[in-house]
PAKEKOL-308918 format. One record per residue (C-alpha): residue in three letters; residue number from 1; x, y, z. Coordinates in nm, 2 decimals. Each point is the difference from the previous one (the first is absolute). Layout:
% residues N
<r ALA; NUM; <X; Y; Z>> ...
//
This chain:
% residues 381
<r MET; 1; <-14.73; -11.07; 4.59>> <r ARG; 2; <0.25; -0.23; -0.17>> <r VAL; 3; <-0.10; -0.04; -0.36>> <r LEU; 4; <0.19; -0.26; -0.21>> <r ILE; 5; <-0.04; 0.04; -0.38>> <r ALA; 6; <0.10; -0.31; -0.19>> <r GLY; 7; <0.08; 0.10; -0.36>> <r ALA; 8; <0.14; 0.31; -0.15>> <r GLY; 9; <-0.19; 0.01; -0.33>> <r VAL; 10; <-0.28; 0.24; -0.09>> <r ALA; 11; <-0.24; -0.10; 0.28>> <r GLY; 12; <0.27; -0.01; 0.27>> <r LEU; 13; <0.15; 0.33; -0.08>> <r GLU; 14; <-0.33; 0.18; -0.04>> <r ALA; 15; <-0.11; -0.13; 0.34>> <r MET; 16; <0.33; 0.11; 0.16>> <r MET; 17; <-0.04; 0.35; -0.15>> <r ALA; 18; <-0.37; 0.02; 0.10>> <r LEU; 19; <0.08; -0.10; 0.36>> <r HIS; 20; <0.28; 0.26; 0.02>> <r GLU; 21; <-0.25; 0.27; -0.11>> <r LEU; 22; <-0.30; -0.12; 0.20>> <r ALA; 23; <0.14; -0.15; 0.32>> <r GLY; 24; <0.34; 0.17; 0.03>> <r PRO; 25; <0.18; -0.09; 0.33>> <r ARG; 26; <-0.29; -0.21; 0.12>> <r VAL; 27; <0.14; -0.30; -0.19>> <r SER; 28; <0.34; -0.15; -0.03>> <r ALA; 29; <0.02; -0.15; -0.35>> <r THR; 30; <0.24; -0.27; -0.13>> <r LEU; 31; <0.02; -0.07; -0.37>> <r MET; 32; <0.12; -0.34; -0.09>> <r ALA; 33; <0.11; -0.12; -0.34>> <r PRO; 34; <0.29; -0.21; -0.14>> <r SER; 35; <0.07; 0.24; -0.28>> <r THR; 36; <0.21; 0.32; 0.00>> <r GLU; 37; <-0.21; 0.19; -0.26>> <r PHE; 38; <-0.36; 0.09; -0.09>> <r VAL; 39; <-0.04; -0.05; -0.37>> <r TYR; 40; <-0.27; 0.20; -0.18>> <r LYS; 41; <-0.10; -0.29; -0.22>> <r PRO; 42; <-0.28; 0.15; -0.21>> <r LEU; 43; <0.25; 0.21; -0.19>> <r SER; 44; <0.19; -0.32; -0.12>> <r VAL; 45; <-0.25; -0.05; -0.28>> <r GLY; 46; <0.18; 0.28; -0.19>> <r GLU; 47; <0.34; -0.17; 0.03>> <r PRO; 48; <-0.04; -0.23; -0.31>> <r PHE; 49; <-0.07; 0.31; -0.21>> <r ALA; 50; <0.28; 0.21; 0.15>> <r ALA; 51; <-0.28; 0.23; 0.13>> <r GLY; 52; <0.10; 0.03; 0.37>> <r HIS; 53; <0.09; -0.24; 0.27>> <r ALA; 54; <-0.11; -0.11; 0.35>> <r THR; 55; <0.14; 0.24; 0.26>> <r ARG; 56; <0.16; -0.13; 0.31>> <r HIS; 57; <-0.01; 0.15; 0.35>> <r SER; 58; <0.22; -0.09; 0.30>> <r LEU; 59; <-0.20; -0.15; 0.28>> <r ASP; 60; <0.26; 0.13; 0.25>> <r GLN; 61; <-0.07; 0.35; -0.12>> <r ILE; 62; <-0.38; -0.04; 0.01>> <r ALA; 63; <0.02; -0.14; 0.35>> <r ALA; 64; <0.22; 0.28; 0.11>> <r ASP; 65; <-0.23; 0.26; -0.15>> <r PHE; 66; <-0.29; -0.13; 0.21>> <r GLY; 67; <0.19; -0.09; 0.31>> <r VAL; 68; <-0.08; -0.37; 0.00>> <r GLU; 69; <0.22; -0.30; 0.07>> <r LEU; 70; <0.09; -0.21; -0.30>> <r ARG; 71; <0.06; -0.37; 0.05>> <r ARG; 72; <0.15; -0.19; -0.29>> <r ASP; 73; <-0.17; -0.33; 0.04>> <r ALA; 74; <-0.30; -0.20; -0.13>> <r LEU; 75; <-0.31; -0.10; 0.19>> <r GLU; 76; <-0.01; -0.38; 0.04>> <r TRP; 77; <-0.30; -0.06; 0.23>> <r VAL; 78; <-0.22; 0.17; 0.26>> <r ALA; 79; <-0.13; -0.10; 0.35>> <r PRO; 80; <-0.30; 0.23; 0.03>> <r GLY; 81; <-0.09; -0.12; 0.35>> <r GLN; 82; <0.35; 0.10; 0.12>> <r HIS; 83; <0.03; 0.31; -0.22>> <r VAL; 84; <0.33; -0.11; -0.13>> <r ALA; 85; <0.13; -0.02; -0.36>> <r PHE; 86; <0.27; -0.24; -0.09>> <r MET; 87; <0.26; 0.10; -0.26>> <r ASP; 88; <0.17; -0.21; -0.26>> <r GLY; 89; <0.33; 0.08; 0.16>> <r GLY; 90; <-0.12; -0.15; 0.33>> <r ALA; 91; <-0.08; 0.33; 0.19>> <r GLU; 92; <-0.32; 0.04; 0.20>> <r VAL; 93; <-0.17; 0.34; -0.02>> <r PRO; 94; <-0.28; 0.09; 0.24>> <r TYR; 95; <-0.27; 0.24; -0.11>> <r ASP; 96; <-0.32; 0.16; 0.11>> <r VAL; 97; <-0.13; 0.02; -0.35>> <r LEU; 98; <0.12; -0.18; -0.31>> <r LEU; 99; <-0.07; 0.10; -0.36>> <r VAL; 100; <0.07; -0.26; -0.26>> <r ALA; 101; <0.08; 0.16; -0.33>> <r LEU; 102; <0.20; -0.27; -0.18>> <r GLY; 103; <-0.16; 0.04; -0.35>> <r ALA; 104; <-0.07; -0.29; -0.23>> <r ARG; 105; <0.22; -0.27; -0.16>> <r ARG; 106; <0.01; 0.01; -0.39>> <r GLU; 107; <0.00; -0.32; -0.20>> <r ARG; 108; <0.02; -0.07; -0.37>> <r ALA; 109; <-0.35; -0.10; -0.13>> <r PHE; 110; <0.13; -0.17; -0.32>> <r GLU; 111; <0.32; -0.18; -0.10>> <r HIS; 112; <0.21; 0.13; -0.30>> <r VAL; 113; <-0.15; 0.34; -0.02>> <r THR; 114; <0.14; 0.34; 0.09>> <r THR; 115; <-0.14; 0.09; 0.35>> <r PHE; 116; <0.03; 0.36; 0.11>> <r ALA; 117; <0.01; 0.04; 0.38>> <r GLY; 118; <0.22; 0.31; 0.03>> <r GLY; 119; <0.35; 0.12; -0.06>> <r GLU; 120; <0.15; -0.35; 0.01>> <r ASP; 121; <-0.18; -0.08; -0.32>> <r SER; 122; <0.08; 0.32; -0.19>> <r GLU; 123; <0.29; -0.15; -0.19>> <r SER; 124; <-0.20; -0.28; -0.15>> <r VAL; 125; <-0.28; 0.24; -0.10>> <r HIS; 126; <0.26; 0.24; -0.14>> <r GLY; 127; <0.13; -0.28; -0.22>> <r LEU; 128; <-0.36; -0.06; -0.12>> <r ILE; 129; <-0.04; 0.37; -0.08>> <r GLN; 130; <0.33; -0.01; -0.20>> <r ASP; 131; <-0.13; -0.29; -0.20>> <r VAL; 132; <-0.32; 0.20; -0.07>> <r GLU; 133; <0.20; 0.30; -0.11>> <r GLY; 134; <0.20; -0.21; -0.23>> <r GLY; 135; <-0.30; -0.16; -0.16>> <r TYR; 136; <0.09; -0.35; 0.13>> <r VAL; 137; <-0.31; -0.04; 0.22>> <r LYS; 138; <-0.33; 0.06; -0.18>> <r SER; 139; <-0.26; -0.12; 0.25>> <r ILE; 140; <-0.03; 0.02; 0.38>> <r VAL; 141; <-0.28; -0.10; 0.23>> <r PHE; 142; <-0.01; 0.17; 0.34>> <r VAL; 143; <-0.18; -0.23; 0.25>> <r VAL; 144; <-0.15; 0.08; 0.34>> <r PRO; 145; <0.00; -0.34; 0.16>> <r PRO; 146; <-0.29; -0.14; 0.21>> <r GLY; 147; <0.04; 0.04; 0.38>> <r VAL; 148; <0.10; 0.30; 0.21>> <r THR; 149; <0.20; 0.25; -0.21>> <r TRP; 150; <0.06; 0.37; -0.06>> <r PRO; 151; <-0.06; 0.05; -0.38>> <r LEU; 152; <0.08; 0.37; -0.05>> <r PRO; 153; <0.37; -0.05; -0.09>> <r LEU; 154; <-0.10; -0.24; -0.28>> <r TYR; 155; <-0.22; 0.27; -0.16>> <r GLU; 156; <0.30; 0.24; 0.03>> <r LEU; 157; <0.23; -0.25; -0.17>> <r ALA; 158; <-0.25; -0.06; -0.28>> <r LEU; 159; <-0.05; 0.37; -0.06>> <r MET; 160; <0.36; 0.09; 0.03>> <r THR; 161; <0.10; -0.28; -0.24>> <r ALA; 162; <-0.25; 0.13; -0.26>> <r ALA; 163; <0.13; 0.35; 0.04>> <r ARG; 164; <0.36; -0.11; -0.05>> <r ALA; 165; <-0.09; -0.22; -0.30>> <r ARG; 166; <-0.17; 0.30; -0.17>> <r GLU; 167; <0.31; 0.21; 0.06>> <r MET; 168; <0.20; -0.26; -0.18>> <r GLY; 169; <-0.25; -0.05; -0.29>> <r MET; 170; <-0.09; -0.35; 0.12>> <r THR; 171; <-0.36; -0.14; 0.03>> <r PRO; 172; <0.01; -0.31; 0.22>> <r GLU; 173; <-0.32; -0.17; 0.08>> <r LEU; 174; <-0.06; 0.07; 0.37>> <r THR; 175; <-0.29; -0.15; 0.21>> <r VAL; 176; <-0.09; 0.02; 0.37>> <r VAL; 177; <-0.19; -0.29; 0.15>> <r THR; 178; <-0.15; 0.05; 0.35>> <r PRO; 179; <-0.26; -0.16; 0.23>> <r GLU; 180; <-0.13; 0.35; 0.07>> <r GLU; 181; <-0.34; 0.09; -0.14>> <r THR; 182; <0.15; 0.33; -0.13>> <r PRO; 183; <0.36; 0.12; 0.00>> <r LEU; 184; <0.10; 0.12; 0.35>> <r ALA; 185; <-0.37; -0.03; 0.10>> <r VAL; 186; <0.10; 0.06; 0.37>> <r PHE; 187; <0.03; 0.38; -0.08>> <r GLY; 188; <-0.36; 0.02; -0.10>> <r PRO; 189; <-0.19; 0.03; -0.34>> <r GLU; 190; <0.13; 0.34; -0.12>> <r ALA; 191; <0.36; -0.08; 0.08>> <r SER; 192; <-0.03; -0.35; -0.15>> <r ALA; 193; <-0.15; 0.15; -0.32>> <r ASP; 194; <0.29; 0.24; -0.02>> <r VAL; 195; <0.25; -0.29; 0.01>> <r GLY; 196; <-0.20; -0.19; -0.26>> <r GLU; 197; <0.02; 0.31; -0.23>> <r LEU; 198; <0.38; 0.02; 0.05>> <r LEU; 199; <0.03; -0.37; -0.09>> <r ALA; 200; <-0.21; 0.04; -0.31>> <r ALA; 201; <0.18; 0.31; -0.11>> <r ALA; 202; <0.33; -0.18; 0.03>> <r GLY; 203; <-0.13; -0.29; -0.21>> <r ILE; 204; <0.02; -0.25; 0.29>> <r GLY; 205; <-0.25; -0.28; 0.00>> <r LEU; 206; <-0.20; -0.08; 0.31>> <r ARG; 207; <-0.16; -0.32; 0.13>> <r THR; 208; <-0.18; 0.06; 0.33>> <r ALA; 209; <-0.18; -0.25; 0.24>> <r THR; 210; <0.25; -0.25; -0.12>> <r TYR; 211; <0.21; -0.25; 0.20>> <r ALA; 212; <0.32; -0.09; -0.17>> <r GLU; 213; <0.23; -0.30; 0.00>> <r VAL; 214; <0.33; 0.01; -0.17>> <r SER; 215; <0.18; -0.30; -0.15>> <r GLY; 216; <0.34; -0.01; -0.15>> <r GLY; 217; <0.05; 0.37; 0.07>> <r ARG; 218; <-0.19; 0.10; -0.32>> <r THR; 219; <-0.35; -0.15; -0.01>> <r VAL; 220; <-0.27; 0.18; 0.21>> <r SER; 221; <-0.31; -0.21; 0.06>> <r MET; 222; <-0.30; 0.21; 0.10>> <r HIS; 223; <-0.29; -0.11; 0.21>> <r PRO; 224; <-0.30; -0.01; -0.01>> <r SER; 225; <0.01; 0.08; -0.37>> <r GLY; 226; <0.24; -0.28; -0.09>> <r ASP; 227; <0.19; 0.22; -0.24>> <r GLN; 228; <0.38; 0.00; -0.04>> <r LEU; 229; <0.25; 0.26; -0.08>> <r THR; 230; <0.35; -0.08; -0.12>> <r ALA; 231; <0.26; 0.27; 0.05>> <r GLU; 232; <0.38; 0.03; -0.04>> <r ARG; 233; <0.02; 0.12; 0.36>> <r VAL; 234; <-0.23; 0.00; 0.31>> <r VAL; 235; <0.04; 0.25; 0.29>> <r ALA; 236; <-0.18; -0.04; 0.34>> <r VAL; 237; <-0.01; 0.15; 0.34>> <r PRO; 238; <0.05; -0.23; 0.30>> <r THR; 239; <-0.26; -0.14; 0.23>> <r LEU; 240; <0.01; 0.12; 0.37>> <r HIS; 241; <0.00; -0.21; 0.31>> <r GLY; 242; <-0.02; 0.08; 0.37>> <r THR; 243; <0.30; 0.01; 0.23>> <r ALA; 244; <-0.17; -0.03; 0.35>> <r PRO; 245; <0.26; -0.10; 0.26>> <r ARG; 246; <-0.07; -0.30; 0.22>> <r GLY; 247; <-0.22; 0.10; 0.30>> <r VAL; 248; <-0.21; 0.25; -0.21>> <r PRO; 249; <-0.33; -0.12; -0.14>> <r ALA; 250; <-0.01; -0.04; -0.38>> <r ASP; 251; <-0.22; -0.16; -0.27>> <r SER; 252; <0.11; -0.28; -0.23>> <r GLN; 253; <0.20; 0.23; -0.21>> <r GLY; 254; <0.19; 0.16; 0.29>> <r PHE; 255; <-0.19; 0.33; 0.00>> <r ILE; 256; <-0.09; 0.15; 0.34>> <r PRO; 257; <-0.37; 0.07; 0.09>> <r THR; 258; <-0.06; 0.35; 0.14>> <r ASP; 259; <-0.29; 0.23; 0.08>> <r ASN; 260; <-0.04; 0.34; -0.15>> <r HIS; 261; <0.24; 0.15; 0.25>> <r GLY; 262; <0.27; -0.25; -0.07>> <r ARG; 263; <-0.05; -0.21; 0.31>> <r VAL; 264; <0.10; -0.36; -0.06>> <r THR; 265; <-0.29; -0.24; 0.06>> <r GLY; 266; <0.03; -0.22; 0.31>> <r VAL; 267; <0.31; 0.15; 0.17>> <r ASP; 268; <0.05; 0.30; 0.23>> <r ASP; 269; <0.23; 0.30; -0.08>> <r VAL; 270; <0.10; -0.13; -0.35>> <r TYR; 271; <-0.08; 0.20; -0.31>> <r ALA; 272; <0.08; -0.05; -0.37>> <r ALA; 273; <0.01; 0.22; -0.31>> <r GLY; 274; <0.12; -0.02; -0.36>> <r ASP; 275; <0.01; -0.28; -0.26>> <r GLY; 276; <0.01; -0.27; 0.27>> <r VAL; 277; <-0.36; 0.05; 0.12>> <r GLN; 278; <-0.31; -0.16; -0.14>> <r PHE; 279; <-0.13; 0.31; -0.18>> <r PRO; 280; <-0.01; -0.11; -0.37>> <r ILE; 281; <0.17; 0.31; -0.15>> <r LYS; 282; <0.38; 0.00; 0.03>> <r GLN; 283; <0.12; 0.36; -0.08>> <r GLY; 284; <0.24; 0.24; 0.17>> <r GLY; 285; <-0.26; 0.28; 0.05>> <r ILE; 286; <-0.24; -0.24; 0.16>> <r ALA; 287; <0.28; -0.13; 0.23>> <r THR; 288; <0.05; 0.36; 0.12>> <r GLN; 289; <-0.37; 0.05; 0.07>> <r GLN; 290; <0.00; -0.32; 0.21>> <r ALA; 291; <0.31; 0.11; 0.18>> <r ASP; 292; <-0.16; 0.34; 0.08>> <r ALA; 293; <-0.31; -0.17; 0.15>> <r VAL; 294; <0.22; -0.22; 0.22>> <r ALA; 295; <0.22; 0.30; 0.11>> <r GLU; 296; <-0.31; 0.20; 0.10>> <r VAL; 297; <-0.12; -0.29; 0.23>> <r ILE; 298; <0.34; -0.04; 0.16>> <r ALA; 299; <0.04; 0.38; 0.05>> <r LYS; 300; <-0.34; 0.01; 0.17>> <r ARG; 301; <0.10; -0.29; 0.22>> <r ALA; 302; <0.32; 0.19; 0.09>> <r GLY; 303; <-0.20; 0.30; 0.12>> <r ALA; 304; <-0.01; 0.22; -0.31>> <r SER; 305; <-0.32; 0.21; -0.05>> <r ILE; 306; <-0.12; -0.16; -0.32>> <r GLU; 307; <-0.31; -0.19; -0.11>> <r PRO; 308; <0.13; -0.29; -0.22>> <r ARG; 309; <-0.16; -0.03; -0.34>> <r ALA; 310; <-0.07; -0.34; -0.16>> <r PHE; 311; <0.18; -0.11; -0.31>> <r ARG; 312; <-0.21; 0.13; -0.30>> <r PRO; 313; <0.20; -0.08; -0.31>> <r VAL; 314; <0.05; 0.25; -0.28>> <r MET; 315; <0.20; -0.11; -0.30>> <r ARG; 316; <0.25; 0.24; -0.15>> <r GLY; 317; <0.22; -0.12; -0.28>> <r ARG; 318; <0.25; 0.18; -0.23>> <r LEU; 319; <0.02; -0.19; -0.32>> <r PHE; 320; <0.31; 0.02; -0.22>> <r THR; 321; <-0.08; -0.02; -0.37>> <r GLY; 322; <0.32; 0.08; -0.18>> <r THR; 323; <-0.14; 0.35; -0.09>> <r LYS; 324; <-0.22; 0.19; 0.25>> <r ASP; 325; <-0.07; -0.15; 0.34>> <r HIS; 326; <-0.36; -0.06; 0.09>> <r PHE; 327; <-0.13; 0.04; 0.36>> <r LEU; 328; <-0.28; -0.24; 0.11>> <r ARG; 329; <-0.21; 0.04; 0.31>> <r GLY; 330; <-0.29; -0.21; 0.13>> <r GLU; 331; <-0.19; -0.02; 0.34>> <r VAL; 332; <0.00; -0.37; 0.06>> <r SER; 333; <-0.17; 0.03; 0.34>> <r ARG; 334; <-0.31; 0.15; -0.16>> <r GLY; 335; <-0.04; -0.26; -0.27>> <r ARG; 336; <-0.20; 0.11; -0.31>> <r ASP; 337; <-0.10; 0.32; 0.17>> <r GLY; 338; <0.36; 0.11; 0.04>> <r VAL; 339; <0.18; 0.26; -0.22>> <r SER; 340; <0.21; -0.14; -0.28>> <r GLU; 341; <0.22; 0.23; -0.21>> <r ALA; 342; <0.31; 0.01; -0.22>> <r GLY; 343; <0.20; 0.24; -0.20>> <r GLU; 344; <0.34; 0.15; -0.07>> <r THR; 345; <-0.03; 0.25; 0.29>> <r ALA; 346; <0.12; -0.10; 0.34>> <r LEU; 347; <-0.29; -0.10; 0.23>> <r TRP; 348; <0.21; 0.01; 0.33>> <r TRP; 349; <0.31; 0.17; 0.12>> <r PRO; 350; <0.28; -0.07; -0.02>> <r PRO; 351; <-0.08; -0.20; -0.32>> <r THR; 352; <0.20; -0.30; 0.11>> <r LYS; 353; <-0.05; -0.37; -0.10>> <r ILE; 354; <-0.07; -0.09; 0.36>> <r ALA; 355; <-0.24; 0.26; 0.15>> <r GLY; 356; <0.07; -0.02; 0.37>> <r ARG; 357; <-0.10; 0.28; 0.24>> <r TYR; 358; <0.34; 0.00; 0.18>> <r LEU; 359; <0.23; -0.22; -0.21>> <r SER; 360; <-0.05; 0.19; -0.33>> <r ALA; 361; <0.07; 0.34; 0.16>> <r TYR; 362; <0.31; -0.13; 0.17>> <r LEU; 363; <0.15; -0.16; -0.31>> <r GLU; 364; <-0.07; 0.31; -0.20>> <r SER; 365; <0.16; 0.23; 0.25>> <r ALA; 366; <0.30; -0.25; 0.03>> <r ALA; 367; <0.07; 0.03; -0.38>> <r PRO; 368; <0.30; 0.22; -0.08>> <r GLY; 369; <-0.12; 0.36; -0.04>> <r ALA; 370; <-0.35; -0.07; 0.10>> <r ALA; 371; <-0.21; 0.22; 0.22>> <r ALA; 372; <-0.21; -0.14; 0.28>> <r THR; 373; <-0.35; -0.08; -0.11>> <r THR; 374; <-0.32; -0.15; 0.14>> <r SER; 375; <-0.18; -0.29; -0.16>> <r THR; 376; <-0.37; 0.10; -0.06>> <r GLU; 377; <-0.29; -0.08; -0.23>> <r ARG; 378; <-0.04; 0.27; -0.26>> <r GLY; 379; <-0.27; 0.24; 0.11>> <r SER; 380; <0.00; -0.12; 0.37>> <r SER; 381; <0.20; 0.06; 0.31>> 
//
């Protein structure tokens, strides 16, 4: 079975590794991406504080380790009826099964504010932190914009800024403004309460259930309250938008509709996983779970003895605070009945930022001096 994986981010690599484990020689996988490296972006939040950096991994090496073909090209459009994918460089690639894992496009939500989308924004945030350290900036509002976002890095920036300011004897006024009912509510009530306690202990103000508009880069207008905050600097995370290629069904924002096994609605033999699908939570660990669900279906179709499991999201997040990291876990698929927990003790292993069954173990074993390990939930097999 010829499997074409379009995208070499978290979802694409997890699916490739899962297929290697589950289907073996039953599939011939091709990984396609225009880039030369996989960048572990969640670690970039530490760069403005000189507290680590995003690691980079050669896609050539990863492809070689798993015996897959790597095509350096970008997917332009798809003809599902003909089972052909058309590349940006003009090539036509036939497939039996296509997995679209192109991620999401990040856009600035507000003009004239510091937007943190990853390593490319580290320098501007570093400059802000230097101004805080020097006492030149005395008030910052951290804004989660309306729309589709991933807010966890913003909480990390706020907590790490507060920790750095304390180290330097500074006491800037810091506030988080978010549309969420509670901070990081997606992890469940106990984990959210833990984040709220961290914010309070750090002296960070919090405005929840609030939709913000920013004018002039300094004035934050809050709805529905009508209140306003004026700060010397405003920091935000970007909004996310879909990247569905032409020929693949998508909603008005470009996100791909799928069922709970990753099958794309309305077309045959096309699957999707990661930030580019309609599922509202855009997070690396969730992307790996979607990729695993797709890989199990494809492996079954290829003849592997496996019963595919539907995607049942479990949130796992490692929150950098500037002091001790906190681990958050919530069973999204079970709603209010699901377990929610948080603490300074790792709740999964290895305790990576992106908790992927196959990707985490591979990246840990690929690190210099690291021993091979298996990614598992603590207390489970």
